[in-house]
TIFI-423744 format. One record per residue (C-alpha): residue number from 1; residue in three letters; x, y, z. Coordinates in Angstrom, 3 decimals. Layout:
N
REC     n   res          u          v          w
REC   NUM   Ala          X          Y          Z
...
This chain:
73
REC     n   res          u          v          w
REC     1   Met    114.107    105.972     91.181
REC     2   Gln    110.451    105.951     92.126
REC     3   Arg    108.368    108.724     90.595
REC     4   Val    105.715    110.675     92.069
REC     5   Leu    103.033    113.037     90.151
REC     6   Leu    102.036    115.954     92.219
REC     7   Ile     99.063    117.695     91.298
REC     8   Glu     98.391    121.114     92.787
REC     9   Asp     97.232    124.592     91.714
REC    10   Asp     98.248    126.540     94.762
REC    11   Glu    102.067    127.620     94.484
REC    12   Ile    102.839    127.535     98.167
REC    13   Ser    101.253    124.106     98.584
REC    14   Met    103.302    123.012     95.769
REC    15   Arg    106.456    124.146     97.071
REC    16   Tyr    105.659    122.823    100.577
REC    17   Ile    104.657    119.118     99.477
REC    18   Ala    107.432    119.019     96.933
REC    19   Asp    109.873    120.050     99.910
REC    20   Ala    108.522    117.454    101.999
REC    21   Val    108.564    114.636     99.255
REC    22   Ser    112.315    115.734     98.222
REC    23   Leu    113.352    114.284    101.395
REC    24   Ile    112.960    110.698    100.091
REC    25   Pro    115.108    109.968     96.832
REC    26   Leu    112.121    110.303     94.387
REC    27   His    111.459    112.007     91.073
REC    28   Val    108.815    114.361     91.212
REC    29   Asp    106.912    115.855     88.246
REC    30   Glu    104.704    118.857     88.937
REC    31   Cys    101.353    119.899     87.262
REC    32   Arg     98.921    122.517     88.180
REC    33   Asn     95.675    120.759     87.026
REC    34   Phe     93.997    117.507     86.078
REC    35   Thr     94.319    118.538     82.098
REC    36   Glu     98.216    118.636     82.520
REC    37   Ala     98.150    115.571     84.735
REC    38   Lys     96.285    113.442     81.924
REC    39   Thr     98.912    114.578     79.472
REC    40   Leu    101.699    113.246     82.059
REC    41   Leu     99.843    109.977     82.627
REC    42   Glu     99.468    109.076     78.930
REC    43   Thr    103.283    109.246     78.468
REC    44   Ser    104.788    108.188     82.020
REC    45   Phe    104.279    105.671     84.922
REC    46   Tyr    104.056    107.006     88.203
REC    47   Asp    104.478    105.095     91.464
REC    48   Leu    102.539    107.566     93.661
REC    49   Ile    100.234    110.412     92.674
REC    50   Ile     99.533    113.195     95.167
REC    51   Ser     96.597    115.402     94.153
REC    52   Asp     94.512    118.482     95.318
REC    53   Ile     90.958    117.324     95.147
REC    54   Asn     89.816    120.831     95.311
REC    55   Leu     91.254    121.884     91.679
REC    56   Pro     89.171    123.928     89.319
REC    57   Asp     88.623    121.133     86.974
REC    58   Gly     88.038    119.094     90.040
REC    59   Asn     84.628    117.705     88.915
REC    60   Leu     86.804    115.632     86.315
REC    61   Ser     89.116    114.734     89.118
REC    62   Leu     87.263    111.859     90.850
REC    63   Asn     86.110    110.325     87.447
REC    64   Lys     89.536    110.613     86.250
REC    65   Ser     91.396    109.338     89.108
REC    66   Lys     89.038    106.132     89.163
REC    67   Lys     89.903    105.419     85.464
REC    68   Trp     93.676    106.044     86.695
REC    69   Arg     93.609    103.611     89.378
REC    70   Leu     92.059    100.942     86.925
REC    71   Val     94.699    101.576     84.196
REC    72   Leu     97.548    101.546     86.687
REC    73   Lys     96.559     98.310     88.430
């Protein structure tokens, strides 16, 4: 089963996206910020990462996502 990491701090957006993604047979892990995402990414592989780019720790997000893309290649 394909794995998706959903990073979103707004509960309504989280539910909306998770519900939409659940229409496809995927395993979705949810987290509220990039700190939680980093922990999950260190221990799990994801086929797709869906992320809110306006998170409170968002200053770290662009640099982190570039590093994650390099690691995932």
